[in-house]
C-alpha positions in Angstrom: -1.5 33.7 4.7 -2.6 35.8 7.7 -6.2 35.8 6.4 -6.1 32.1 5.8 -4.9 31.5 9.3 -7.7 33.7 10.7 -10.2 31.7 8.7 -8.9 28.3 9.8 -7.9 29.1 13.4 -9.9 32.2 14.3 -9.1 35.6 15.7 -6.5 35.9 18.5 -7.7 35.9 22.1 -6.5 38.2 24.8 -4.5 36.6 27.6 -7.2 37.8 30.0 -9.6 35.3 28.3 -7.6 32.3 29.6 -10.0 31.5 32.5 -12.8 31.3 30.0 -11.0 28.4 28.2 -11.4 26.1 31.3 -13.7 23.2 31.0 -16.8 22.2 33.0 -17.4 18.6 33.9 -19.6 17.7 30.9 -17.2 19.1 28.4 -14.2 17.7 30.2 -15.8 14.2 30.2 -16.3 14.4 26.4 -12.9 15.8 25.5 -10.8 13.8 28.0 -12.6 10.4 28.0 -13.1 10.1 24.3 -9.9 8.0 24.0 -10.8 5.7 26.9 -14.4 5.3 25.7 -13.5 4.8 22.1 -11.1 1.9 23.0 -14.2 -0.3 23.6 -14.5 -0.3 19.8 -11.2 -2.2 19.4 -10.2 -3.5 22.9 -12.7 -6.4 22.9 -11.8 -7.2 19.3 -8.1 -7.6 20.3 -9.1 -10.3 22.9 -11.1 -12.2 20.3 -8.3 -12.0 17.7 -5.9 -13.8 20.1 -8.6 -16.4 21.2 -9.5 -17.0 17.5 -5.9 -18.2 16.9 -6.6 -21.2 19.1 -10.1 -22.1 18.1 -13.7 -20.9 18.3 -14.2 -23.0 21.4 -11.8 -20.7 23.3 -14.2 -17.7 22.9 -15.8 -18.4 26.3 -12.5 -17.3 27.9 -13.3 -13.8 26.8 -15.7 -13.5 29.8 -13.2 -14.2 32.6 -10.6 -12.1 30.7 -13.1 -9.2 30.5 -13.7 -9.5 34.3 -9.9 -9.2 34.9 -9.7 -6.1 32.7 -12.6 -4.5 34.7 -10.8 -5.2 38.0 -7.7 -3.5 36.6 -9.9 -0.6 35.5 -11.2 -0.2 39.0 -7.7 -0.2 40.5 -6.5 2.4 38.0 -9.5 4.7 38.7 -9.0 4.6 42.5 -5.2 5.1 42.0 -5.5 8.1 39.7 -8.1 9.6 42.1 -5.3 9.8 44.6 -2.9 11.2 42.0 -5.3 14.0 41.2 -5.7 15.1 44.8 -2.0 14.8 45.6 -0.9 16.7 42.5 -3.7 19.0 41.4 -1.3 21.1 39.2 -1.4 18.3 36.7 1.5 16.4 35.0 0.2 13.0 36.0 2.7 10.1 35.9 5.6 12.4 34.9 5.3 14.6 38.0 4.5 11.8 40.4 7.5 9.7 39.1 9.9 12.6 39.0 9.1 13.8 42.5 9.1 10.4 44.2 11.3 8.1 42.1 13.9 10.4 40.7 14.7 12.2 37.5 15.2 9.2 35.2 11.9 7.5 36.3 10.1 10.8 35.6 11.7 11.1 32.2 10.8 7.5 31.3 7.1 8.1 32.3 7.1 11.5 30.5 8.5 10.2 27.2 6.3 7.1 27.3 3.3 9.3 27.6 4.4 11.6 24.9 4.8 8.7 22.5 1.6 7.2 23.8 -0.3 10.4 22.9 1.1 10.3 19.4 0.0 6.7 19.2 -3.4 7.7 20.6 -4.0 9.9 17.6 -2.7 7.4 15.1 -4.5 4.4 16.6 -7.8 6.3 17.1 -7.9 7.7 13.6 -6.8 4.5 12.0 -9.6 2.6 14.0 -12.1 5.3 13.0 -11.1 4.9 9.4 -11.6 1.1 9.8 -15.1 1.7 11.0 -15.8 3.9 8.0 -14.4 1.3 5.5 -16.4 -1.5 7.3 -19.6 0.4 6.4 -18.3 1.4 2.9 -15.8 -1.3 1.7 -15.2 0.7 -1.6 -13.1 3.1 0.5 -10.5 0.5 1.6 -7.9 1.6 -1.0 -7.9 5.2 0.4 -7.5 4.3 4.1 -4.2 6.2 4.6 -5.3 9.3 2.8 -8.6 9.4 4.7 -6.8 9.0 8.1 -4.3 11.8 7.3 -7.2 14.1 6.4 -8.9 13.4 9.7 -5.7 14.2 11.6 -5.4 17.5 9.8 -9.0 18.4 10.6 -8.7 17.5 14.3 -5.4 19.5 14.5 -7.1 22.6 13.1 -10.0 22.1 15.5 -7.7 22.1 18.5 -5.8 25.1 17.2 -9.0 27.0 17.6 -9.0 26.5 21.3 -9.9 24.1 24.1 -13.5 25.3 24.8 -14.4 25.5 21.1 -13.1 22.0 20.3 -14.8 20.7 23.5 -18.1 22.2 22.5 -18.0 20.5 19.1 -16.7 17.2 20.4 -19.2 16.8 23.2 -22.1 15.8 20.9 -20.4 12.9 19.0 -19.0 11.5 22.3 -22.4 11.4 24.0 -24.1 10.3 20.9 -21.6 7.3 20.7 -22.4 6.4 24.3 -26.1 6.5 23.6 -25.7 4.5 20.4 -23.7 1.7 22.1 -26.1 1.6 25.0 -28.9 1.2 22.4 -27.0 -1.7 20.8 -26.3 -3.3 24.2 -29.9 -2.8 25.3 -31.3 -4.0 22.1 -29.1 -7.1 22.2 -30.0 -8.0 25.8 -33.7 -7.5 25.0 -33.6 -9.9 22.1 -31.6 -12.4 24.2 -34.1 -12.3 27.0 -37.0 -12.7 24.6 -35.3 -15.4 22.6 -34.9 -13.2 19.5 -31.2 -14.2 19.2 -30.3 -17.9 19.3 -27.3 -19.0 21.3 -24.2 -19.2 19.2 -21.5 -19.4 21.9 -19.5 -22.1 23.5 -20.7 -22.9 27.1 -18.4 -21.4 29.8 -16.1 -24.1 31.1 -15.8 -26.1 27.9 -12.5 -27.9 27.5 -10.3 -26.3 24.8 -7.5 -28.3 23.3 -4.3 -26.4 22.9 -5.1 -23.6 25.4 -2.2 -22.4 27.5 -1.6 -19.8 30.1 0.7 -18.0 27.7 -2.2 -17.4 25.2 -4.6 -16.4 27.9 -2.1 -13.8 29.2 -1.6 -12.6 25.7 -5.3 -12.2 25.2 -5.6 -10.3 28.6 -2.7 -7.9 27.6 -4.5 -7.3 24.3 -7.7 -6.5 26.1 -5.9 -4.0 28.3 -5.7 -1.7 25.3 -9.3 -0.8 26.3 -7.8 1.0 29.3 -5.7 3.5 27.4 -6.6 7.1 28.0 -7.5 6.6 31.7 -4.5 8.8 32.8 -5.5 11.7 30.6 -7.7 13.3 33.3 -4.8 13.5 35.8 -2.6 15.2 33.2 -5.2 17.9 32.4 -6.4 18.9 35.9 -5.4 22.6 35.3 -7.9 22.7 32.4 -10.9 22.2 34.8 -13.0 25.0 36.2 -12.8 25.6 40.0 -12.4 23.5 42.0 -10.2 21.7 39.5 -9.2 18.6 41.6 -12.8 17.8 42.7 -14.2 18.3 39.1 -11.4 16.1 37.7 -12.1 13.3 40.2 -15.8 13.4 39.3 -15.0 13.2 35.6 -12.6 10.3 36.2 -15.3 8.3 38.0 -17.9 9.0 35.4 -15.5 8.0 32.7 -14.6 4.7 34.5 -18.3 3.9 35.0 -19.3 4.5 31.4 -16.2 2.6 30.1 -17.0 -0.4 32.3 -20.6 -0.7 31.2 -19.7 -0.3 27.5 -16.8 -2.7 27.6 -18.7 -5.4 29.5 -21.7 -5.1 27.2 -19.7 -5.5 24.0 -17.7 -8.4 25.4 -20.9 -10.2 26.5 -22.7 -9.7 23.2 -19.6 -10.7 21.2 -19.4 -13.9 23.3 -23.2 -14.7 23.1 -23.4 -14.1 19.3 -20.2 -16.0 18.6 -18.7 -13.1 16.7 -15.5 -14.0 14.9 -13.0 -11.2 14.1 -12.7 -10.3 10.4 -10.1 -8.2 8.7 -12.7 -6.4 6.6 -15.3 -5.8 9.3 -15.0 -4.8 13.0 -16.6 -6.7 15.9 -18.9 -3.7 16.7 -20.1 -3.7 13.1 -20.8 -7.4 13.2 -22.7 -7.1 16.6 -24.8 -4.2 15.3 -25.6 -6.0 12.1 -26.6 -9.2 13.9 -28.9 -7.4 16.2 -30.5 -4.7 14.0 -29.6 -5.7 10.4 -28.2 -3.2 8.0 -30.8 -0.5 8.7 -30.6 3.0 9.9 -29.8 1.9 13.5 -26.8 0.0 12.3 -25.5 3.0 10.3 -26.1 5.2 13.3 -24.0 2.9 15.4 -21.2 2.7 12.8 -21.3 6.4 12.2 -21.0 7.3 15.8 -18.3 4.7 16.3 -16.4 6.2 13.4 -16.7 9.6 14.9 -15.7 8.7 18.5 -12.7 6.7 17.2 -11.5 9.6 15.1 -12.3 12.2 17.8 -10.7 10.1 20.5 -7.5 11.5 19.1 -8.6 14.7 20.8 -7.6 13.2 24.1 -4.0 13.2 22.8 -4.3 16.8 21.6 -5.6 17.8 25.1 -3.0 16.0 27.2 0.2 16.1 24.9 0.6 19.9 25.0 0.2 20.1 28.8 2.7 17.3 29.4 5.1 19.0 26.9 4.7 22.2 28.9 5.9 20.4 32.1 8.8 18.8 30.3 9.8 22.1 28.6 9.5 24.0 31.9 12.0 21.5 33.4 14.3 22.1 30.3 14.0 18.5 28.9 12.4 19.5 25.6 12.6 22.8 23.5 11.2 25.9 25.1 8.9 26.5 22.1 6.4 24.1 23.7 5.8 26.7 26.5 4.4 29.3 24.1 0.7 29.8 23.8 -0.8 30.5 20.4 -3.3 33.0 19.2 -6.2 31.0 20.7 -4.4 30.5 24.0 -3.6 26.8 23.3 -0.1 25.4 23.2 0.0 25.5 19.4 3.5 24.1 18.9 2.6 21.0 20.9 -0.6 20.6 18.9 1.1 20.9 15.5 4.0 18.6 16.5 1.5 15.9 17.7 -0.5 16.1 14.4 2.6 15.9 12.2 4.0 12.9 14.2 0.7 11.1 14.1 0.5 11.5 10.3 4.0 10.2 9.9 3.1 7.1 11.9 -0.1 6.5 9.9 1.9 6.6 6.7 4.7 4.3 8.0 2.2 1.7 9.3 -0.2 2.2 6.4 -3.1 2.8 8.8 -3.1 -0.8 10.0 -4.3 -0.4 13.6 -3.3 -3.9 14.9 0.4 -3.1 14.3 0.1 0.1 16.5 -2.0 -1.2 19.4 0.7 -3.2 21.2 3.1 -0.3 21.2 0.2 2.0 22.2 -0.7 -0.2 25.2 2.8 -0.8 26.5 3.4 3.0 26.3 0.4 3.5 28.7 1.2 0.8 31.3 4.8 1.8 31.8 3.7 5.2 33.1 0.8 3.5 35.0 3.3 1.4 36.9 5.8 4.2 37.6 3.0 6.5 38.9 1.7 3.9 41.2 5.2 3.1 42.6 5.7 6.9 43.0 2.6 7.2 45.0 3.6 4.3 47.2 6.9 6.0 47.9 5.1 9.3 48.7 2.8 7.6 51.3 5.6 5.7 53.0 7.7 8.9 53.2 5.1 11.4 54.3 2.8 9.1 56.4 -0.1 11.5 56.2 -3.6 10.9 57.6 -5.1 7.7 56.2 -1.8 6.8 54.4 -2.2 3.1 55.0 -5.4 2.7 53.0 -4.0 4.9 50.2 -0.9 2.8 50.2 -2.9 -0.4 49.8 -4.8 1.1 46.8 -1.6 2.2 45.0 0.2 -1.1 45.9 -2.6 -3.2 44.3 -2.5 -0.9 41.2 1.3 -1.1 41.0 1.3 -4.9 41.2 -1.4 -5.3 38.5 0.2 -2.8 36.2 3.6 -4.4 36.6 2.1 -7.8 35.8 0.5 -6.4 32.7 3.8 -4.8 31.5 5.6 -8.1 32.1 2.9 -10.0 30.2 3.3 -7.6 27.3 7.1 -8.1 27.1 6.7 -11.9 27.4 3.8 -12.5 25.0 4.4 -9.7 22.5 8.1 -9.1 22.6 8.3 -9.1 18.8 5.9 -6.2 18.6 7.0 -4.1 21.7 10.8 -4.6 21.5 11.4 -1.1 20.0 10.4 0.3 23.5 13.7 -1.1 24.9 15.7 0.9 22.3 13.7 4.1 22.0 13.1 4.7 25.7 16.9 5.0 26.7 17.6 7.0 23.5 14.9 9.5 24.2 15.8 9.8 27.9 19.5 10.4 26.8 18.2 13.1 24.4 16.3 14.7 27.2 19.5 14.9 29.3 21.4 16.4 26.4 18.8 19.1 25.9 18.8 20.0 29.6 22.6 20.1 29.6 22.5 22.6 26.8 20.0 24.8 28.6 22.0 24.7 31.8 25.2 25.6 29.9 23.5 28.5 28.1 22.2 29.9 31.4 25.7 29.7 33.0 27.2 31.5 30.0 24.6 34.3 30.0 24.4 34.8 33.8 25.8 38.2 34.9 28.2 38.1 37.8 29.7 40.9 39.8 33.3 39.8 39.3 33.1 39.8 35.5 33.7 43.1 33.7 32.4 44.1 30.3 35.2 44.4 27.6 35.7 48.1 26.7 36.5 48.6 23.0 38.2 51.6 21.5 36.6 51.6 18.1 34.6 49.8 15.4 35.8 48.6 12.0 33.0 48.1 9.5 33.4 45.8 6.5 30.9 46.2 3.6 30.8 43.5 0.8 29.6 45.2 -2.4 28.5 43.7 -5.7 28.6 47.0 -7.7 27.6 50.7 -7.4 23.8 50.6 -6.6 21.3 52.2 -4.3 21.5 49.1 -2.1 25.3 49.6 -1.6 24.8 53.3 -1.1 22.2 52.7 1.6 24.5 50.2 3.4 27.6 52.6 3.2 25.6 55.4 4.8 24.7 53.1 7.7 28.3 51.9 8.0 29.6 55.5 8.3 27.1 56.1 11.1 28.3 53.1 13.2 32.0 52.7 12.2 35.2 54.5 12.9 36.8 52.8 9.9 34.8 51.7 6.9 36.1 49.3 4.3 34.3 48.2 1.2 35.1 44.8 -0.4 34.6 43.7 -4.0 35.1 40.2 -5.3 36.0 40.0 -9.0 35.8 36.9 -11.2 38.1 38.4 -13.9 40.8 41.1 -14.0 38.9 43.4 -16.3 35.9 43.8 -14.0 38.3 44.3 -11.1 40.1 47.2 -12.8 36.7 48.7 -14.0 35.3 48.6 -10.4 38.4 50.4 -9.0 38.0 53.2 -11.5 34.3 53.7 -10.9 34.8 53.6 -7.2 37.5 56.3 -7.2 35.0 58.6 -9.0 32.0 57.7 -6.8 33.3 57.2 -3.2 37.0 58.1 -2.9 36.6 58.7 0.8 36.0 55.0 1.5 38.7 52.5 0.9 37.8 49.7 -1.6 39.6 46.4 -1.3 39.3 44.2 -4.4 39.7 40.4 -4.4 40.3 38.2 -7.4 38.5 34.8 -7.2 39.9 32.3 -9.7 37.2 29.7 -8.8 34.3 32.2 -8.9 33.5 31.9 -5.2 32.4 34.9 -3.3 32.3 33.5 0.2 35.8 31.9 0.4 37.9 35.0 -0.4 35.6 37.2 1.7 35.9 35.0 4.7 39.7 34.9 4.4 39.9 38.7 4.3 37.5 38.9 7.3 39.8 36.6 9.3 42.7 39.0 8.5 40.8 42.2 9.4 39.4 40.6 12.5 42.9 39.7 13.8 44.1 43.3 13.1 41.0 44.8 14.8 41.6 42.7 17.9 45.2 43.8 18.1 44.0 47.4 18.2 41.1 46.6 20.6 38.5 47.3 17.9 35.3 45.4 17.2 34.6 44.2 13.7 31.1 44.6 12.1 30.2 43.2 8.7 27.4 45.0 7.1 25.7 42.9 4.4 23.6 44.9 1.8 20.3 43.1 0.9 17.5 44.1 -1.3 14.1 42.8 -0.5 11.7 42.0 -3.4 8.1 43.1 -3.2 6.8 39.6 -3.9 8.2 36.5 -2.3 8.4 34.5 -5.5 10.8 37.0 -6.9 13.4 35.7 -4.5 14.1 32.6 -6.6 15.1 34.9 -9.5 18.1 36.2 -7.5 21.2 34.6 -6.0 21.3 34.5 -2.2 25.0 35.0 -1.6 24.3 37.5 1.2 22.3 35.0 3.1 25.0 32.3 2.8 27.7 34.8 4.0 25.5 35.8 6.9 25.0 32.2 8.0 28.7 31.6 7.9 29.7 34.7 9.8 27.1 34.3 12.6 29.1 31.3 13.9 32.4 33.1 14.0 33.6 34.7 17.2 33.8 38.4 17.9 32.1 39.5 14.7 28.9 41.5 14.6 26.8 40.8 11.5 24.3 43.4 10.3 21.9 43.2 7.3 20.8 46.5 5.9 17.7 45.9 3.8 16.6 48.0 0.8 13.0 47.3 -0.2 12.0 47.3 -3.8 8.7 49.0 -4.7 7.9 47.1 -7.9 
């Protein structure tokens, strides 16, 4: 297993190599913007799906809706620029909300982002699989299996370390940007030269049945293209020096590229009159219309598939760092603070991969069912972080605070409107948020309460005195006269003032026989025999231990139970033997004032 781990993950890195794992701007742009950039492959499609439910005449509304999405993007980029400079230690919306709005607001932002990163992986991989099956329809029946395999591969890639995964992922991300720019450029060139006839409805055409509700629903669907914008603010510590400046540069580059790609795809989709299809993505239809099914089309589909799948890496980059902040504040298990062999937070990476696979299986890899939950999970932290920054500027009144306040105020208002639109127009799809958010926040509080309680009980104080004991009674359960028992008795005599051996018999004959053999073998150690009518070993032993424990406490003695255990040379041999010793140990570990010791005897064959 160790050799397999080394092959899959790589050799361990020294702690001193941690600085070498930090990212430069080019690698950070690839690894942290892959989620945001990939969303252009399904964000525009979500707008068209809603408009298609009215009629094809309504497709011209995609242009003003796209402009509104771009305005929101600009507001978010400017807002998160201020978050990065104000909180260069990372943590994003969780830290901002916790520090400025209070504990519960921070926890809502934190758990929303944790769930969002899980959905990032599930949605991205599912969308990437859709792109693959659009090009190769014969693979439709294996969608879930393919998506799960992709998640496992990305998980292993991230376990190998940040810089290694960034080096590998940089090429597909930039190749995707190049391919989409080629598609947009090729489409615009053909439009200008009359190579593509006009298939769209003129802007301003009257559409029967259109309503503000449906337009807002289409806008909220298009906002899914903005997911992943916050990832840079969460991962500031991963940047090379100066981290805040490099993070802001990466954020602006990501926003600029995202705006160009989103606007280009929306315009081409409108001009070509593309209609969403279940079996083929909008990007696939656009590329096919412009280039036909030639090598350029398959390059675009291939890079789209890659970016959608590898967009999951944004979740793998940000989830572990957010989990570290929550674990440091005692809201989730401490195991998320531990770095793995390759200096990444392996427990967070594995947890994220497992949760994403579970979601893909539950939703059968159907992206459209995940996107509304995905988007609402992003905009709740967006809104809280903007409100937190407003509170910060009002409270501190630092230099230039008014202009900063205006930026965050505009961002907060737009994000709040988007959240409201989601709940109004897609309540049937996002209602689980209203149940799971309070439950997870309650769980966070319970976890912290446990950690605080443990610290209080373990803390040393000057007034407390350690209990002084006068002796140690050692109880050794035995199953016969063997080397295992002999080994355990030797150890018991070393640590105990009084040693008692206990044998549980299932019939009277074996009880008498054991007494006779014991008298001849170890007459210096008292043997207590117990008769079990119901063939249970644990129950009579635990009753005796309760009696001996009470007597030991009366005499100010401690009680130690030494459990003999032989260890097989090969792991599969364990299933050939009963595990009564393990069951007894598990039971005794939760009793008070009992020390439980296992004395192993290792078999050589």
